[in-house]
C-alpha positions as CSV (number, residue, x, y, z in Angstrom):
1,M,-0.2,0.1,0.3
2,C,1.1,3.5,-0.6
3,P,-1.6,5.9,0.3
4,Y,0.5,8.9,-0.2
5,I,3.0,9.6,-2.5
6,Q,5.5,12.4,-1.2
7,I,8.0,14.5,-2.9
8,T,10.3,16.6,-2.3
9,L,11.3,19.3,-4.7
10,P,14.5,22.3,-4.7
11,S,12.6,25.7,-3.5
12,Y,14.7,27.5,-6.3
13,G,13.7,25.4,-8.7
14,V,10.2,25.4,-8.2
15,L,10.1,29.5,-7.6
16,A,12.0,29.5,-10.8
17,F,9.1,27.6,-12.5
18,I,6.7,29.7,-11.3
19,G,8.6,33.1,-12.1
20,A,9.8,31.7,-16.1
21,F,6.1,30.4,-16.3
22,A,4.5,34.2,-15.0
23,T,7.0,36.1,-17.3
24,L,6.0,33.7,-20.1
25,L,2.2,34.5,-19.4
26,F,3.0,37.8,-19.4
27,L,5.4,38.4,-22.7
28,Y,2.6,36.0,-24.5
29,S,-0.1,38.6,-24.0
30,R,1.7,41.9,-25.7
31,L,2.9,39.6,-28.3
32,D,-0.2,41.3,-30.8
33,R,0.6,44.5,-29.0
34,F,4.1,44.9,-30.4
35,N,3.4,42.8,-33.6
36,I,5.4,39.6,-32.7
37,A,4.3,36.7,-34.3
38,F,4.2,33.5,-32.4
39,T,6.7,31.7,-34.5
40,Q,8.9,34.2,-33.4
41,F,7.8,34.3,-30.2
42,L,9.1,30.2,-29.9
43,K,11.9,31.3,-31.4
44,L,13.2,33.8,-29.0
45,V,11.9,31.5,-26.1
46,A,14.3,29.3,-27.1
47,L,17.3,31.1,-28.2
48,C,16.7,33.6,-24.8
49,A,17.2,30.3,-23.0
50,V,20.1,29.3,-24.5
51,G,21.3,32.6,-24.0
52,C,20.1,33.1,-20.3
53,V,22.3,29.4,-19.1
54,L,25.3,29.7,-21.1
55,G,25.8,33.2,-19.9
56,S,24.6,33.0,-16.3
57,K,26.9,29.8,-16.4
58,L,30.2,31.6,-18.5
59,M,30.6,34.7,-16.5
60,Y,30.4,32.1,-13.0
61,A,33.3,30.5,-14.5
62,L,34.6,33.2,-15.1
63,T,34.4,33.9,-11.1
64,Q,36.0,30.7,-10.4
65,V,39.4,31.7,-12.9
66,P,41.4,31.9,-9.6
67,W,40.4,29.0,-7.8
68,L,40.8,26.5,-11.3
69,I,44.3,28.5,-11.4
70,E,44.9,27.0,-8.4
71,N,43.5,24.0,-8.8
72,F,44.4,23.6,-12.2
73,S,43.4,20.1,-14.0
74,A,42.7,18.6,-17.2
75,K,39.4,17.6,-15.5
76,N,39.0,21.0,-13.2
77,L,39.2,22.8,-17.0
78,L,36.8,20.1,-18.9
79,M,34.0,20.4,-15.6
80,L,34.6,24.1,-15.1
81,I,31.3,25.6,-16.9
82,P,29.2,22.7,-15.9
83,N,29.2,22.6,-12.9
84,S,29.3,25.9,-12.4
85,G,26.4,27.7,-11.2
86,Y,24.9,30.8,-12.3
87,V,24.9,34.6,-12.0
88,F,22.0,36.6,-13.0
89,Y,24.5,39.7,-14.8
90,G,25.7,36.7,-17.4
91,G,22.1,35.5,-17.8
92,L,20.6,39.1,-18.2
93,F,23.4,39.9,-20.7
94,G,23.1,36.5,-22.3
95,V,19.7,37.0,-23.0
96,I,20.0,40.8,-24.3
97,L,22.9,39.5,-26.9
98,A,20.2,36.9,-28.1
99,I,17.7,39.0,-29.1
100,Y,20.1,41.7,-30.6
101,L,21.7,38.4,-32.8
102,Y,18.0,36.8,-34.0
103,A,17.4,41.1,-34.9
104,K,20.5,41.9,-36.2
105,K,19.6,43.3,-39.1
106,G,16.1,44.3,-38.3
107,P,16.5,47.4,-36.1
108,D,12.4,47.8,-36.2
109,L,11.9,44.2,-35.0
110,R,15.0,44.8,-32.4
111,G,13.7,47.9,-30.8
112,R,9.9,46.3,-30.2
113,I,11.3,42.6,-29.4
114,Y,13.4,44.7,-26.3
115,R,10.3,47.2,-25.2
116,M,7.7,43.6,-25.5
117,V,10.7,41.7,-22.8
118,V,12.6,44.7,-21.1
119,P,9.5,44.8,-17.9
120,A,9.5,40.5,-17.7
121,F,13.2,41.2,-16.6
122,P,12.3,42.2,-13.3
123,L,9.4,39.9,-12.9
124,F,11.1,36.5,-13.4
125,H,14.6,37.8,-10.9
126,G,11.8,39.1,-8.4
127,F,11.0,35.2,-8.0
128,G,13.8,33.9,-8.5
129,R,15.4,36.3,-4.7
130,I,12.4,35.0,-3.6
131,G,13.7,31.2,-4.1
132,C,17.3,32.5,-3.4
133,F,16.0,33.4,0.1
134,M,14.1,29.7,0.8
135,A,17.5,27.7,-0.5
136,G,19.7,30.4,1.9
137,C,21.7,31.3,-1.0
138,C,22.5,34.9,-1.8
139,Y,22.5,35.9,2.2
140,G,22.9,39.1,3.7
141,V,25.2,40.6,6.7
142,K,24.5,38.5,10.0
143,L,22.0,40.6,12.0
144,A,23.1,42.0,15.7
145,T,19.9,40.5,17.2
146,P,17.6,37.9,15.3
147,A,14.3,38.4,14.5
148,E,11.7,36.7,13.5
149,L,9.6,36.8,10.0
150,F,6.1,35.7,9.7
151,G,6.2,33.8,12.3
152,I,7.9,31.3,10.2
153,F,11.4,32.2,9.3
154,T,14.3,32.5,12.0
155,L,16.5,35.3,10.7
156,D,19.8,35.8,11.5
157,R,20.9,37.7,8.6
158,L,19.6,41.0,6.3
159,P,16.9,38.9,4.0
160,V,18.6,41.1,1.1
161,Q,17.1,38.4,-1.2
162,L,13.5,39.2,-0.2
163,I,14.6,43.0,-0.6
164,E,16.1,42.8,-3.6
165,A,12.9,40.9,-4.6
166,G,10.5,43.6,-3.5
167,F,13.0,46.3,-5.0
168,E,12.1,44.0,-8.8
169,F,8.4,43.9,-8.4
170,L,8.4,47.7,-8.2
171,L,10.3,47.7,-10.7
172,F,8.7,46.1,-13.0
173,A,5.9,48.3,-12.4
174,V,7.9,51.2,-12.7
175,L,8.7,49.9,-16.4
176,L,5.3,49.3,-17.4
177,F,4.3,53.1,-15.9
178,C,7.0,54.9,-18.2
179,E,5.7,52.5,-20.8
180,K,2.2,53.5,-21.0
181,K,3.0,57.2,-20.2
182,Q,5.1,57.1,-23.5
183,A,5.5,53.9,-25.7
184,K,8.6,54.5,-27.6
185,T,10.3,54.8,-23.6
186,D,13.8,53.3,-24.1
187,T,12.9,50.9,-21.0
188,L,16.3,48.8,-22.0
189,Q,18.2,52.0,-20.6
190,I,15.9,52.5,-17.8
191,Y,16.5,48.8,-16.7
192,L,19.9,48.6,-17.0
193,V,20.2,52.0,-15.1
194,T,17.7,51.2,-12.2
195,Y,19.7,48.0,-11.8
196,A,22.8,49.0,-11.9
197,I,22.5,51.4,-9.0
198,F,20.1,49.2,-6.9
199,R,22.7,46.3,-7.6
200,F,26.2,48.0,-6.7
201,C,24.2,49.5,-3.0
202,I,22.5,46.3,-1.9
203,E,25.9,44.4,-2.4
204,F,27.3,46.1,0.4
205,F,25.5,44.3,2.3
206,R,25.8,40.5,0.8
207,G,27.5,38.5,3.4
208,D,28.7,35.6,1.3
209,A,32.3,35.5,-0.2
210,I,31.6,32.8,-3.1
211,R,30.7,36.2,-5.2
212,G,34.0,36.9,-6.0
213,F,35.8,40.4,-4.9
214,F,38.5,42.6,-6.4
215,L,40.0,45.6,-4.8
216,G,37.3,46.0,-2.4
217,F,34.3,45.3,-4.8
218,S,32.6,42.2,-5.6
219,T,32.0,41.0,-9.4
220,A,28.3,42.3,-9.3
221,Q,29.2,45.9,-8.0
222,W,32.0,45.9,-11.1
223,V,29.8,44.7,-13.3
224,S,27.1,47.1,-12.2
225,L,30.1,50.0,-13.1
226,E,30.6,48.9,-16.5
227,S,27.1,48.6,-16.9
228,L,26.2,52.2,-16.4
229,S,29.6,53.4,-18.0
230,A,28.5,51.9,-21.1
231,T,24.5,53.1,-21.3
232,Y,25.7,56.6,-20.2
233,I,28.3,56.1,-23.4
234,D,25.3,54.8,-25.4
235,I,23.3,57.9,-24.2
236,L,25.6,60.5,-24.8
237,K,25.9,58.7,-28.6
238,R,22.0,59.0,-29.0
239,A,22.2,62.4,-27.3
240,A,24.3,64.1,-29.7
241,P,23.5,66.4,-32.4
242,G,23.5,65.2,-35.9
243,E,23.7,67.5,-38.2
244,K,20.7,68.1,-40.2
245,P,20.1,68.4,-43.8
246,R,19.7,71.3,-44.7
247,P,17.2,73.0,-47.9
248,S,19.2,73.8,-50.9
249,K,19.1,77.5,-51.6
250,A,17.8,77.2,-55.2
251,N,14.6,75.7,-53.7
252,C,14.2,77.6,-50.9
253,T,13.2,81.4,-50.5
254,H,11.6,82.3,-48.2
255,L,10.0,81.3,-44.8
256,I,6.8,83.2,-44.1
257,R,5.1,82.7,-40.4
258,K,1.1,83.6,-39.3
259,K,-0.9,82.8,-37.2
260,G,0.6,79.3,-36.1
261,N,0.2,78.3,-39.7
262,T,3.8,77.9,-41.5
263,K,4.1,78.0,-45.6
264,Y,7.4,76.9,-46.8
265,R,7.6,78.6,-50.5
266,G,10.7,76.8,-53.4
267,K,10.6,76.5,-56.5
268,E,8.4,73.3,-57.3
269,A,6.6,73.1,-53.8
270,V,4.6,74.5,-51.2
271,F,4.4,73.0,-48.0
272,T,1.8,73.9,-45.7
273,A,2.0,72.7,-42.1
274,S,-1.4,74.2,-39.4
275,F,-2.7,72.7,-37.0
276,S,-5.1,71.3,-39.4
277,P,-4.7,68.4,-41.6
278,I,-1.5,68.7,-43.6
279,I,-1.5,69.4,-47.0
280,T,1.7,67.7,-49.3
281,P,1.9,68.3,-53.0
282,S,2.6,64.6,-54.2
283,H,5.4,64.9,-56.1
284,F,7.1,66.5,-52.6
285,A,5.6,64.1,-50.1
286,G,8.3,62.9,-48.0
287,T,11.3,65.4,-49.0
288,L,10.9,67.8,-46.6
289,P,14.0,68.6,-45.2
290,D,14.2,68.9,-40.7
291,T,15.2,72.3,-41.4
292,L,13.4,75.4,-42.3
293,C,15.5,78.5,-44.5
């Protein structure tokens, strides 16, 4: 007789599964809005899964290079990545790279995919951090006095995992709000900057030494600084004033402004822009310069 089936499930695996399921449902609900076909969605899920696993394992393996140097052997070298753990930043960059490669030849498609996917990053990560708390990894510094949480957990360390989980869900809501306010908002930049600042600060309250340290900063803090620098440089490049095309003197004679109505007169065309519908002669459509003279 076996009236009950007892199954022991890893806490982190269960929370990661819940997070992945919630993320897939969230992304599926956004396909029509961002004009992404279901077949494209399936390909993206597969590529992003591969990018996430490889990226997270590769970054973890890089943090273990000092250990590998001290314990070098052919076996340790071959098993370094298969036996390595997972690092969030590595998985994040792996997903970003996978999307870029998938839509490399289509900037418009790439932009739509990023805007669709970015809010899902903190959604999934929030569940993952709860899993970290349940599993007892990625813990915080020791508390001077133990405290109870919900009458279930006795905490002798700062629950940085739950603090970060709360931040991730809040960031998820903020990204959706920014997206709603302005559809073309670069949510990827907002996410990278906001998370990098938070992660850099919260790392000071972590208590696990396995993360790796260099010059007083953890690996995640160095990656956060690099992420901030790269994003800032990208923002400066986009904000740099470009040289706008100017109309030729042969076709541009004068500009008349009156009562909110602007008329552009040239030898071959007249363009009228006002609060009324725009009237554009067919032979001039699409060629009005950004700068009028």
